[in-house]
N, CA and C atoms of all chains as a GROMACS GRO file, in nm:
protein
  564
    1UNK      N    1  -1.507   2.003   0.486
    1UNK     CA    2  -1.459   2.023   0.340
    1UNK      C    3  -1.527   1.885   0.277
    2UNK      N    4  -1.579   1.934   0.154
    2UNK     CA    5  -1.586   1.823   0.049
    2UNK      C    6  -1.503   1.745   0.032
    3UNK      N    7  -1.509   1.670  -0.036
    3UNK     CA    8  -1.344   1.559  -0.056
    3UNK      C    9  -1.310   1.606  -0.212
    4UNK      N   10  -1.445   1.677  -0.270
    4UNK     CA   11  -1.386   1.710  -0.439
    4UNK      C   12  -1.390   1.877  -0.384
    5UNK      N   13  -1.326   1.906  -0.330
    5UNK     CA   14  -1.319   2.057  -0.316
    5UNK      C   15  -1.141   2.087  -0.401
    6UNK      N   16  -1.113   2.164  -0.413
    6UNK     CA   17  -0.984   2.168  -0.422
    6UNK      C   18  -0.910   2.272  -0.326
    7UNK      N   19  -0.796   2.182  -0.240
    7UNK     CA   20  -0.738   2.254  -0.152
    7UNK      C   21  -0.699   2.417  -0.184
    8UNK      N   22  -0.643   2.446  -0.142
    8UNK     CA   23  -0.556   2.590  -0.146
    8UNK      C   24  -0.402   2.524  -0.204
    9UNK      N   25  -0.368   2.594  -0.211
    9UNK     CA   26  -0.185   2.528  -0.205
    9UNK      C   27  -0.121   2.586  -0.116
   10UNK      N   28  -0.030   2.504  -0.084
   10UNK     CA   29   0.039   2.545   0.092
   10UNK      C   30   0.232   2.597   0.016
   11UNK      N   31   0.274   2.645   0.119
   11UNK     CA   32   0.394   2.716   0.068
   11UNK      C   33   0.468   2.593   0.080
   12UNK      N   34   0.576   2.567   0.003
   12UNK     CA   35   0.677   2.508  -0.054
   12UNK      C   36   0.699   2.404   0.107
   13UNK      N   37   0.769   2.495   0.221
   13UNK     CA   38   0.831   2.426   0.306
   13UNK      C   39   0.671   2.333   0.409
   14UNK      N   40   0.557   2.383   0.351
   14UNK     CA   41   0.468   2.279   0.480
   14UNK      C   42   0.454   2.163   0.336
   15UNK      N   43   0.467   2.169   0.229
   15UNK     CA   44   0.452   2.080   0.166
   15UNK      C   45   0.530   1.961   0.159
   16UNK      N   46   0.628   1.993   0.168
   16UNK     CA   47   0.726   1.906   0.172
   16UNK      C   48   0.713   1.866   0.356
   17UNK      N   49   0.650   1.931   0.437
   17UNK     CA   50   0.623   1.832   0.530
   17UNK      C   51   0.523   1.781   0.546
   18UNK      N   52   0.424   1.858   0.496
   18UNK     CA   53   0.329   1.719   0.474
   18UNK      C   54   0.369   1.569   0.435
   19UNK      N   55   0.474   1.574   0.310
   19UNK     CA   56   0.531   1.533   0.233
   19UNK      C   57   0.607   1.417   0.340
   20UNK      N   58   0.659   1.473   0.425
   20UNK     CA   59   0.744   1.385   0.497
   20UNK      C   60   0.611   1.280   0.642
   21UNK      N   61   0.519   1.374   0.666
   21UNK     CA   62   0.414   1.312   0.779
   21UNK      C   63   0.403   1.268   0.725
   22UNK      N   64   0.321   1.234   0.570
   22UNK     CA   65   0.246   1.133   0.473
   22UNK      C   66   0.339   0.991   0.484
   23UNK      N   67   0.479   1.006   0.448
   23UNK     CA   68   0.589   0.908   0.438
   23UNK      C   69   0.520   0.795   0.611
   24UNK      N   70   0.553   0.913   0.683
   24UNK     CA   71   0.587   0.802   0.853
   24UNK      C   72   0.444   0.799   0.876
   25UNK      N   73   0.399   0.810   0.843
   25UNK     CA   74   0.224   0.785   0.868
   25UNK      C   75   0.162   0.787   0.811
   26UNK      N   76   0.116   0.640   0.726
   26UNK     CA   77   0.046   0.689   0.635
   26UNK      C   78  -0.087   0.743   0.644
   27UNK      N   79  -0.150   0.806   0.545
   27UNK     CA   80  -0.259   0.870   0.583
   27UNK      C   81  -0.246   1.021   0.631
   28UNK      N   82  -0.129   1.009   0.713
   28UNK     CA   83  -0.159   1.168   0.811
   28UNK      C   84  -0.159   1.252   0.708
   29UNK      N   85  -0.082   1.296   0.552
   29UNK     CA   86  -0.052   1.381   0.445
   29UNK      C   87  -0.223   1.423   0.447
   30UNK      N   88  -0.289   1.348   0.377
   30UNK     CA   89  -0.452   1.353   0.364
   30UNK      C   90  -0.520   1.385   0.510
   31UNK      N   91  -0.528   1.353   0.651
   31UNK     CA   92  -0.561   1.400   0.751
   31UNK      C   93  -0.544   1.514   0.775
   32UNK      N   94  -0.396   1.588   0.769
   32UNK     CA   95  -0.330   1.762   0.757
   32UNK      C   96  -0.456   1.828   0.678
   33UNK      N   97  -0.473   1.749   0.545
   33UNK     CA   98  -0.546   1.842   0.476
   33UNK      C   99  -0.680   1.852   0.483
   34UNK      N  100  -0.699   1.805   0.566
   34UNK     CA  101  -0.859   1.751   0.518
   34UNK      C  102  -0.914   1.671   0.544
   35UNK      N  103  -0.842   1.584   0.434
   35UNK     CA  104  -0.912   1.517   0.343
   35UNK      C  105  -0.947   1.364   0.468
   36UNK      N  106  -1.054   1.418   0.548
   36UNK     CA  107  -1.013   1.265   0.666
   36UNK      C  108  -1.070   1.125   0.580
   37UNK      N  109  -1.177   1.146   0.539
   37UNK     CA  110  -1.254   1.022   0.469
   37UNK      C  111  -1.089   0.925   0.424
   38UNK      N  112  -1.072   0.986   0.321
   38UNK     CA  113  -0.883   0.928   0.211
   38UNK      C  114  -0.823   0.882   0.338
   39UNK      N  115  -0.755   1.021   0.456
   39UNK     CA  116  -0.677   0.993   0.519
   39UNK      C  117  -0.680   0.846   0.610
   40UNK      N  118  -0.834   0.798   0.705
   40UNK     CA  119  -0.777   0.740   0.773
   40UNK      C  120  -0.857   0.619   0.691
   41UNK      N  121  -0.882   0.614   0.583
   41UNK     CA  122  -0.882   0.488   0.468
   41UNK      C  123  -0.760   0.441   0.440
   42UNK      N  124  -0.613   0.490   0.458
   42UNK     CA  125  -0.522   0.516   0.359
   42UNK      C  126  -0.486   0.431   0.492
   43UNK      N  127  -0.468   0.524   0.618
   43UNK     CA  128  -0.451   0.447   0.766
   43UNK      C  129  -0.439   0.318   0.792
   44UNK      N  130  -0.549   0.296   0.795
   44UNK     CA  131  -0.614   0.179   0.841
   44UNK      C  132  -0.592   0.060   0.746
   45UNK      N  133  -0.570   0.056   0.609
   45UNK     CA  134  -0.545  -0.050   0.530
   45UNK      C  135  -0.424  -0.077   0.505
   46UNK      N  136  -0.389   0.055   0.508
   46UNK     CA  137  -0.185   0.071   0.455
   46UNK      C  138  -0.087  -0.059   0.562
   47UNK      N  139  -0.190   0.011   0.714
   47UNK     CA  140  -0.165  -0.083   0.801
   47UNK      C  141  -0.169  -0.211   0.849
   48UNK      N  142  -0.297  -0.251   0.810
   48UNK     CA  143  -0.343  -0.386   0.808
   48UNK      C  144  -0.236  -0.441   0.687
   49UNK      N  145  -0.251  -0.412   0.559
   49UNK     CA  146  -0.158  -0.468   0.516
   49UNK      C  147  -0.036  -0.493   0.514
   50UNK      N  148   0.040  -0.401   0.578
   50UNK     CA  149   0.137  -0.419   0.666
   50UNK      C  150   0.136  -0.510   0.751
   51UNK      N  151   0.066  -0.536   0.853
   51UNK     CA  152   0.060  -0.632   0.974
   51UNK      C  153   0.050  -0.759   0.912
   52UNK      N  154  -0.037  -0.787   0.812
   52UNK     CA  155  -0.080  -0.918   0.754
   52UNK      C  156   0.078  -0.963   0.669
   53UNK      N  157   0.119  -0.882   0.625
   53UNK     CA  158   0.239  -0.894   0.579
   53UNK      C  159   0.316  -0.958   0.636
   54UNK      N  160   0.320  -0.930   0.787
   54UNK     CA  161   0.423  -0.976   0.922
   54UNK      C  162   0.397  -1.053   0.951
   55UNK      N  163   0.239  -1.088   0.991
   55UNK     CA  164   0.237  -1.217   1.031
   55UNK      C  165   0.248  -1.332   0.887
   56UNK      N  166   0.213  -1.298   0.786
   56UNK     CA  167   0.279  -1.439   0.679
   56UNK      C  168   0.394  -1.457   0.719
   57UNK      N  169   0.486  -1.424   0.800
   57UNK     CA  170   0.621  -1.406   0.770
   57UNK      C  171   0.724  -1.367   0.694
   58UNK      N  172   0.672  -1.278   0.636
   58UNK     CA  173   0.763  -1.188   0.482
   58UNK      C  174   0.834  -1.167   0.576
   59UNK      N  175   0.980  -1.103   0.487
   59UNK     CA  176   1.125  -1.000   0.497
   59UNK      C  177   1.104  -0.878   0.481
   60UNK      N  178   1.120  -0.788   0.569
   60UNK     CA  179   1.186  -0.646   0.576
   60UNK      C  180   1.306  -0.676   0.539
   61UNK      N  181   1.348  -0.692   0.407
   61UNK     CA  182   1.486  -0.661   0.336
   61UNK      C  183   1.560  -0.612   0.393
   62UNK      N  184   1.646  -0.591   0.414
   62UNK     CA  185   1.774  -0.494   0.388
   62UNK      C  186   1.866  -0.460   0.291
   63UNK      N  187   1.923  -0.322   0.314
   63UNK     CA  188   1.974  -0.276   0.199
   63UNK      C  189   2.123  -0.344   0.178
   64UNK      N  190   2.091  -0.430   0.081
   64UNK     CA  191   2.237  -0.516   0.014
   64UNK      C  192   2.252  -0.474  -0.113
   65UNK      N  193   2.331  -0.363  -0.106
   65UNK     CA  194   2.416  -0.319  -0.249
   65UNK      C  195   2.405  -0.432  -0.340
   66UNK      N  196   2.485  -0.522  -0.328
   66UNK     CA  197   2.531  -0.625  -0.383
   66UNK      C  198   2.428  -0.717  -0.447
   67UNK      N  199   2.318  -0.712  -0.416
   67UNK     CA  200   2.182  -0.792  -0.443
   67UNK      C  201   2.106  -0.671  -0.457
   68UNK      N  202   2.104  -0.624  -0.645
   68UNK     CA  203   1.994  -0.507  -0.653
   68UNK      C  204   1.838  -0.530  -0.617
   69UNK      N  205   1.810  -0.659  -0.666
   69UNK     CA  206   1.676  -0.669  -0.613
   69UNK      C  207   1.612  -0.667  -0.475
   70UNK      N  208   1.737  -0.701  -0.418
   70UNK     CA  209   1.676  -0.721  -0.255
   70UNK      C  210   1.706  -0.586  -0.187
   71UNK      N  211   1.784  -0.487  -0.268
   71UNK     CA  212   1.793  -0.352  -0.233
   71UNK      C  213   1.683  -0.251  -0.295
   72UNK      N  214   1.610  -0.283  -0.358
   72UNK     CA  215   1.536  -0.250  -0.448
   72UNK      C  216   1.378  -0.334  -0.355
   73UNK      N  217   1.382  -0.430  -0.293
   73UNK     CA  218   1.256  -0.481  -0.235
   73UNK      C  219   1.295  -0.423  -0.067
   74UNK      N  220   1.445  -0.332  -0.034
   74UNK     CA  221   1.381  -0.297   0.118
   74UNK      C  222   1.375  -0.153   0.073
   75UNK      N  223   1.408  -0.092  -0.015
   75UNK     CA  224   1.351   0.072  -0.058
   75UNK      C  225   1.177   0.059  -0.048
   76UNK      N  226   1.146  -0.050  -0.100
   76UNK     CA  227   1.024  -0.032  -0.117
   76UNK      C  228   0.954  -0.075   0.034
   77UNK      N  229   0.994  -0.147   0.108
   77UNK     CA  230   0.972  -0.120   0.251
   77UNK      C  231   0.974  -0.073   0.339
   78UNK      N  232   1.075   0.014   0.298
   78UNK     CA  233   1.097   0.145   0.335
   78UNK      C  234   0.973   0.274   0.362
   79UNK      N  235   0.916   0.247   0.208
   79UNK     CA  236   0.819   0.339   0.219
   79UNK      C  237   0.658   0.383   0.302
   80UNK      N  238   0.725   0.218   0.374
   80UNK     CA  239   0.567   0.280   0.487
   80UNK      C  240   0.652   0.382   0.629
   81UNK      N  241   0.730   0.403   0.637
   81UNK     CA  242   0.777   0.453   0.716
   81UNK      C  243   0.799   0.432   0.866
   82UNK      N  244   0.725   0.494   0.959
   82UNK     CA  245   0.744   0.482   1.049
   82UNK      C  246   0.674   0.356   1.144
   83UNK      N  247   0.586   0.281   1.052
   83UNK     CA  248   0.539   0.113   1.102
   83UNK      C  249   0.690   0.051   1.089
   84UNK      N  250   0.730   0.098   0.971
   84UNK     CA  251   0.854  -0.022   0.934
   84UNK      C  252   0.937   0.023   1.046
   85UNK      N  253   0.960   0.136   1.048
   85UNK     CA  254   1.123   0.120   1.173
   85UNK      C  255   1.104   0.114   1.284
   86UNK      N  256   0.926   0.060   1.329
   86UNK     CA  257   0.936   0.063   1.465
   86UNK      C  258   0.928  -0.147   1.423
   87UNK      N  259   0.864  -0.153   1.340
   87UNK     CA  260   0.898  -0.347   1.322
   87UNK      C  261   1.052  -0.386   1.301
   88UNK      N  262   1.126  -0.310   1.219
   88UNK     CA  263   1.223  -0.317   1.222
   88UNK      C  264   1.308  -0.341   1.351
   89UNK      N  265   1.262  -0.229   1.456
   89UNK     CA  266   1.345  -0.262   1.556
   89UNK      C  267   1.293  -0.331   1.693
   90UNK      N  268   1.197  -0.374   1.648
   90UNK     CA  269   1.102  -0.488   1.756
   90UNK      C  270   1.192  -0.618   1.682
   91UNK      N  271   1.245  -0.633   1.615
   91UNK     CA  272   1.295  -0.745   1.527
   91UNK      C  273   1.230  -0.816   1.446
   92UNK      N  274   1.089  -0.779   1.411
   92UNK     CA  275   0.997  -0.832   1.334
   92UNK      C  276   1.044  -0.839   1.187
   93UNK      N  277   0.961  -0.908   1.119
   93UNK     CA  278   0.968  -0.907   0.953
   93UNK      C  279   1.134  -0.992   0.895
   94UNK      N  280   1.210  -1.086   1.006
   94UNK     CA  281   1.323  -1.142   1.046
   94UNK      C  282   1.254  -1.254   0.892
   95UNK      N  283   1.153  -1.276   0.888
   95UNK     CA  284   1.130  -1.343   0.749
   95UNK      C  285   1.168  -1.488   0.747
   96UNK      N  286   1.064  -1.627   0.729
   96UNK     CA  287   1.131  -1.751   0.768
   96UNK      C  288   1.108  -1.806   0.649
   97UNK      N  289   1.216  -1.823   0.502
   97UNK     CA  290   1.206  -1.878   0.381
   97UNK      C  291   1.167  -2.015   0.366
   98UNK      N  292   1.118  -2.098   0.499
   98UNK     CA  293   1.047  -2.244   0.446
   98UNK      C  294   0.927  -2.203   0.497
   99UNK      N  295   0.872  -2.093   0.537
   99UNK     CA  296   0.758  -2.052   0.562
   99UNK      C  297   0.596  -2.066   0.434
  100UNK      N  298   0.528  -2.156   0.392
  100UNK     CA  299   0.483  -2.148   0.278
  100UNK      C  300   0.419  -2.017   0.274
  101UNK      N  301   0.397  -1.940   0.339
  101UNK     CA  302   0.286  -1.803   0.319
  101UNK      C  303   0.408  -1.670   0.262
  102UNK      N  304   0.579  -1.716   0.290
  102UNK     CA  305   0.656  -1.656   0.310
  102UNK      C  306   0.673  -1.509   0.175
  103UNK      N  307   0.656  -1.568   0.080
  103UNK     CA  308   0.632  -1.512  -0.067
  103UNK      C  309   0.535  -1.422  -0.096
  104UNK      N  310   0.402  -1.462  -0.033
  104UNK     CA  311   0.284  -1.387   0.013
  104UNK      C  312   0.305  -1.282   0.074
  105UNK      N  313   0.405  -1.281   0.204
  105UNK     CA  314   0.433  -1.172   0.309
  105UNK      C  315   0.506  -1.119   0.259
  106UNK      N  316   0.602  -1.133   0.125
  106UNK     CA  317   0.698  -1.062   0.105
  106UNK      C  318   0.560  -0.911   0.058
  107UNK      N  319   0.518  -0.969  -0.068
  107UNK     CA  320   0.446  -0.924  -0.167
  107UNK      C  321   0.340  -0.822  -0.085
  108UNK      N  322   0.238  -0.877   0.030
  108UNK     CA  323   0.156  -0.742   0.048
  108UNK      C  324   0.288  -0.668   0.192
  109UNK      N  325   0.386  -0.706   0.200
  109UNK     CA  326   0.475  -0.565   0.277
  109UNK      C  327   0.562  -0.470   0.191
  110UNK      N  328   0.565  -0.539   0.039
  110UNK     CA  329   0.653  -0.445  -0.055
  110UNK      C  330   0.515  -0.335  -0.102
  111UNK      N  331   0.421  -0.416  -0.148
  111UNK     CA  332   0.339  -0.341  -0.186
  111UNK      C  333   0.268  -0.236  -0.133
  112UNK      N  334   0.240  -0.271  -0.004
  112UNK     CA  335   0.210  -0.164   0.113
  112UNK      C  336   0.301  -0.017   0.093
  113UNK      N  337   0.455  -0.091   0.124
  113UNK     CA  338   0.479   0.047   0.092
  113UNK      C  339   0.529   0.108  -0.046
  114UNK      N  340   0.462   0.067  -0.118
  114UNK     CA  341   0.499   0.106  -0.280
  114UNK      C  342   0.372   0.213  -0.303
  115UNK      N  343   0.254   0.153  -0.195
  115UNK     CA  344   0.093   0.213  -0.250
  115UNK      C  345   0.162   0.346  -0.098
  116UNK      N  346   0.205   0.337  -0.030
  116UNK     CA  347   0.187   0.449   0.099
  116UNK      C  348   0.293   0.574  -0.021
  117UNK      N  349   0.407   0.520  -0.123
  117UNK     CA  350   0.482   0.622  -0.177
  117UNK      C  351   0.406   0.696  -0.312
  118UNK      N  352   0.287   0.632  -0.322
  118UNK     CA  353   0.142   0.680  -0.453
  118UNK      C  354   0.053   0.739  -0.318
  119UNK      N  355   0.046   0.751  -0.173
  119UNK     CA  356  -0.019   0.799  -0.134
  119UNK      C  357   0.099   0.968  -0.070
  120UNK      N  358   0.172   0.943  -0.079
  120UNK     CA  359   0.275   1.022  -0.053
  120UNK      C  360   0.279   1.136  -0.181
  121UNK      N  361   0.256   1.103  -0.257
  121UNK     CA  362   0.265   1.174  -0.405
  121UNK      C  363   0.129   1.214  -0.409
  122UNK      N  364  -0.017   1.194  -0.402
  122UNK     CA  365  -0.152   1.216  -0.390
  122UNK      C  366  -0.144   1.364  -0.301
  123UNK      N  367  -0.095   1.310  -0.168
  123UNK     CA  368  -0.083   1.430  -0.078
  123UNK      C  369   0.000   1.517  -0.143
  124UNK      N  370   0.108   1.549  -0.168
  124UNK     CA  371   0.214   1.628  -0.297
  124UNK      C  372   0.066   1.719  -0.330
  125UNK      N  373   0.057   1.599  -0.433
  125UNK     CA  374  -0.080   1.717  -0.516
  125UNK      C  375  -0.161   1.806  -0.451
  126UNK      N  376  -0.238   1.729  -0.367
  126UNK     CA  377  -0.337   1.806  -0.261
  126UNK      C  378  -0.265   1.952  -0.195
  127UNK      N  379  -0.143   1.937  -0.183
  127UNK     CA  380  -0.132   2.009  -0.096
  127UNK      C  381  -0.064   2.149  -0.177
  128UNK      N  382  -0.019   2.101  -0.294
  128UNK     CA  383   0.014   2.210  -0.416
  128UNK      C  384  -0.129   2.265  -0.459
  129UNK      N  385  -0.244   2.230  -0.470
  129UNK     CA  386  -0.373   2.264  -0.491
  129UNK      C  387  -0.404   2.242  -0.613
  130UNK      N  388  -0.336   2.080  -0.662
  130UNK     CA  389  -0.388   2.010  -0.819
  130UNK      C  390  -0.491   1.958  -0.758
  131UNK      N  391  -0.568   1.920  -0.624
  131UNK     CA  392  -0.647   1.852  -0.648
  131UNK      C  393  -0.718   1.919  -0.591
  132UNK      N  394  -0.787  -1.912   0.524
  132UNK     CA  395  -0.775  -1.760   0.471
  132UNK      C  396  -0.657  -1.773   0.397
  133UNK      N  397  -0.527  -1.878   0.457
  133UNK     CA  398  -0.435  -1.884   0.406
  133UNK      C  399  -0.420  -1.959   0.249
  134UNK      N  400  -0.534  -1.998   0.200
  134UNK     CA  401  -0.499  -2.054   0.059
  134UNK      C  402  -0.473  -1.996  -0.053
  135UNK      N  403  -0.425  -2.017  -0.170
  135UNK     CA  404  -0.372  -1.939  -0.242
  135UNK      C  405  -0.501  -1.780  -0.257
  136UNK      N  406  -0.595  -1.892  -0.262
  136UNK     CA  407  -0.706  -1.774  -0.372
  136UNK      C  408  -0.790  -1.671  -0.252
  137UNK      N  409  -0.739  -1.719  -0.102
  137UNK     CA  410  -0.796  -1.676  -0.049
  137UNK      C  411  -0.656  -1.488  -0.013
  138UNK      N  412  -0.541  -1.540   0.010
  138UNK     CA  413  -0.440  -1.428   0.015
  138UNK      C  414  -0.501  -1.344  -0.134
  139UNK      N  415  -0.526  -1.416  -0.218
  139UNK     CA  416  -0.498  -1.315  -0.351
  139UNK      C  417  -0.635  -1.199  -0.342
  140UNK      N  418  -0.749  -1.274  -0.282
  140UNK     CA  419  -0.861  -1.180  -0.258
  140UNK      C  420  -0.809  -1.106  -0.168
  141UNK      N  421  -0.747  -1.140  -0.057
  141UNK     CA  422  -0.752  -1.039   0.036
  141UNK      C  423  -0.668  -0.890   0.015
  142UNK      N  424  -0.576  -0.942  -0.031
  142UNK     CA  425  -0.432  -0.867  -0.142
  142UNK      C  426  -0.554  -0.799  -0.237
  143UNK      N  427  -0.624  -0.854  -0.343
  143UNK     CA  428  -0.688  -0.752  -0.385
  143UNK      C  429  -0.751  -0.675  -0.355
  144UNK      N  430  -0.842  -0.689  -0.210
  144UNK     CA  431  -0.912  -0.650  -0.172
  144UNK      C  432  -0.866  -0.477  -0.126
  145UNK      N  433  -0.713  -0.517  -0.014
  145UNK     CA  434  -0.635  -0.389   0.005
  145UNK      C  435  -0.577  -0.312  -0.111
  146UNK      N  436  -0.548  -0.358  -0.251
  146UNK     CA  437  -0.520  -0.288  -0.341
  146UNK      C  438  -0.629  -0.188  -0.408
  147UNK      N  439  -0.712  -0.269  -0.413
  147UNK     CA  440  -0.917  -0.212  -0.495
  147UNK      C  441  -0.894  -0.079  -0.373
  148UNK      N  442  -0.865  -0.084  -0.216
  148UNK     CA  443  -0.949  -0.026  -0.167
  148UNK      C  444  -0.863   0.109  -0.154
  149UNK      N  445  -0.731   0.101  -0.187
  149UNK     CA  446  -0.583   0.189  -0.160
  149UNK      C  447  -0.660   0.256  -0.330
  150UNK      N  448  -0.655   0.173  -0.414
  150UNK     CA  449  -0.676   0.262  -0.522
  150UNK      C  450  -0.818   0.351  -0.571
  151UNK      N  451  -0.864   0.264  -0.565
  151UNK     CA  452  -1.019   0.389  -0.534
  151UNK      C  453  -1.047   0.469  -0.500
  152UNK      N  454  -0.945   0.464  -0.320
  152UNK     CA  455  -0.967   0.612  -0.289
  152UNK      C  456  -0.876   0.702  -0.318
  153UNK      N  457  -0.757   0.686  -0.395
  153UNK     CA  458  -0.690   0.755  -0.480
  153UNK      C  459  -0.769   0.823  -0.587
  154UNK      N  460  -0.847   0.725  -0.684
  154UNK     CA  461  -0.843   0.774  -0.819
  154UNK      C  462  -0.996   0.827  -0.793
  155UNK      N  463  -1.024   0.824  -0.697
  155UNK     CA  464  -1.197   0.850  -0.692
  155UNK      C  465  -1.222   0.966  -0.582
  156UNK      N  466  -1.297   1.038  -0.598
  156UNK     CA  467  -1.324   1.167  -0.422
  156UNK      C  468  -1.479   1.115  -0.379
  157UNK      N  469  -1.587   1.084  -0.466
  157UNK     CA  470  -1.671   1.090  -0.437
  157UNK      C  471  -1.704   0.950  -0.364
  158UNK      N  472  -1.735   0.898  -0.204
  158UNK     CA  473  -1.750   0.760  -0.174
  158UNK      C  474  -1.802   0.690  -0.256
  159UNK      N  475  -1.940   0.750  -0.309
  159UNK     CA  476  -1.996   0.629  -0.415
  159UNK      C  477  -1.904   0.548  -0.543
  160UNK      N  478  -1.876   0.672  -0.578
  160UNK     CA  479  -1.766   0.649  -0.725
  160UNK      C  480  -1.665   0.574  -0.663
  161UNK      N  481  -1.579   0.604  -0.553
  161UNK     CA  482  -1.488   0.484  -0.467
  161UNK      C  483  -1.535   0.341  -0.495
  162UNK      N  484  -1.650   0.352  -0.374
  162UNK     CA  485  -1.711   0.200  -0.394
  162UNK      C  486  -1.733   0.107  -0.565
  163UNK      N  487  -1.796   0.236  -0.607
  163UNK     CA  488  -1.828   0.170  -0.785
  163UNK      C  489  -1.689   0.106  -0.823
  164UNK      N  490  -1.576   0.271  -0.834
  164UNK     CA  491  -1.458   0.161  -0.862
  164UNK      C  492  -1.359   0.101  -0.821
  165UNK      N  493  -1.420   0.060  -0.675
  165UNK     CA  494  -1.321  -0.048  -0.641
  165UNK      C  495  -1.411  -0.143  -0.644
  166UNK      N  496  -1.490  -0.204  -0.648
  166UNK     CA  497  -1.534  -0.305  -0.645
  166UNK      C  498  -1.519  -0.376  -0.796
  167UNK      N  499  -1.499  -0.253  -0.887
  167UNK     CA  500  -1.473  -0.323  -1.077
  167UNK      C  501  -1.332  -0.376  -1.015
  168UNK      N  502  -1.262  -0.281  -0.965
  168UNK     CA  503  -1.116  -0.349  -0.930
  168UNK      C  504  -1.126  -0.441  -0.899
  169UNK      N  505  -1.173  -0.463  -0.762
  169UNK     CA  506  -1.112  -0.626  -0.711
  169UNK      C  507  -1.230  -0.752  -0.767
  170UNK      N  508  -1.308  -0.711  -0.896
  170UNK     CA  509  -1.369  -0.799  -0.931
  170UNK      C  510  -1.311  -0.829  -1.053
  171UNK      N  511  -1.234  -0.728  -1.108
  171UNK     CA  512  -1.114  -0.758  -1.252
  171UNK      C  513  -1.005  -0.828  -1.205
  172UNK      N  514  -0.962  -0.796  -1.051
  172UNK     CA  515  -0.840  -0.826  -1.023
  172UNK      C  516  -0.850  -1.030  -0.965
  173UNK      N  517  -0.951  -1.052  -0.943
  173UNK     CA  518  -1.052  -1.181  -0.879
  173UNK      C  519  -0.986  -1.296  -1.018
  174UNK      N  520  -1.115  -1.202  -1.099
  174UNK     CA  521  -1.183  -1.275  -1.236
  174UNK      C  522  -0.987  -1.261  -1.281
  175UNK      N  523  -0.915  -1.190  -1.311
  175UNK     CA  524  -0.792  -1.228  -1.389
  175UNK      C  525  -0.712  -1.289  -1.358
  176UNK      N  526  -0.723  -1.276  -1.212
  176UNK     CA  527  -0.620  -1.401  -1.183
  176UNK      C  528  -0.642  -1.498  -1.164
  177UNK      N  529  -0.789  -1.523  -1.196
  177UNK     CA  530  -0.827  -1.685  -1.196
  177UNK      C  531  -0.818  -1.764  -1.335
  178UNK      N  532  -0.836  -1.607  -1.445
  178UNK     CA  533  -0.842  -1.677  -1.558
  178UNK      C  534  -0.670  -1.671  -1.597
  179UNK      N  535  -0.598  -1.590  -1.555
  179UNK     CA  536  -0.431  -1.642  -1.552
  179UNK      C  537  -0.424  -1.779  -1.512
  180UNK      N  538  -0.501  -1.782  -1.402
  180UNK     CA  539  -0.433  -1.918  -1.322
  180UNK      C  540  -0.452  -2.055  -1.440
  181UNK      N  541  -0.604  -2.036  -1.466
  181UNK     CA  542  -0.629  -2.109  -1.583
  181UNK      C  543  -0.508  -2.162  -1.666
  182UNK      N  544  -0.509  -2.026  -1.745
  182UNK     CA  545  -0.383  -2.003  -1.868
  182UNK      C  546  -0.247  -2.066  -1.854
  183UNK      N  547  -0.205  -2.068  -1.738
  183UNK     CA  548  -0.081  -2.100  -1.658
  183UNK      C  549  -0.049  -2.269  -1.655
  184UNK      N  550  -0.181  -2.302  -1.620
  184UNK     CA  551  -0.202  -2.438  -1.607
  184UNK      C  552  -0.138  -2.561  -1.657
  185UNK      N  553  -0.136  -2.501  -1.836
  185UNK     CA  554  -0.091  -2.640  -1.851
  185UNK      C  555   0.031  -2.628  -1.925
  186UNK      N  556   0.130  -2.521  -1.860
  186UNK     CA  557   0.256  -2.472  -1.842
  186UNK      C  558   0.357  -2.594  -1.769
  187UNK      N  559   0.402  -2.621  -1.854
  187UNK     CA  560   0.532  -2.712  -1.746
  187UNK      C  561   0.601  -2.625  -1.621
  188UNK      N  562   0.620  -2.708  -1.567
  188UNK     CA  563   0.736  -2.593  -1.431
  188UNK      C  564   0.867  -2.656  -1.430
   0.00000   0.00000   0.00000
């Protein structure tokens, strides 16, 4: 399938399932919809960014509602889906605040999550037959 | 690698790849748009850095 071809619209339940899969595994929604080049690009780039953020000793923020900015950062981190849950489960992303790369790591982790949310929205549009 | 400019370049590269892939469909267009984005990010970062340089912190 050519990348520019508009995909046929999926049913509503399938669309939401595609969005859930796209959130859980970056790029998986596009792979499901036959956009292999885009899906693989998102998968590789976003996972690399996320791994780079952890390597730079960034923090996977907890949901602390008493600190709104921390909660927002946690929401952005959560955008990475299963990789976020695996990293959290393995105890990675504790963040070492005195590390010189700490803030850079946070930027990589947060932006990777936010961009995966954009990728989910794009998968939604493709599934709806808009692109 | 972990210099400010090095990390900024890696970050810009990743963001450029994702945005170019999101916003363009043809691989050749993605490459052109991604290169423009990457150049803009790095040039903008350097210019902004020099503009902020005289400001006291």
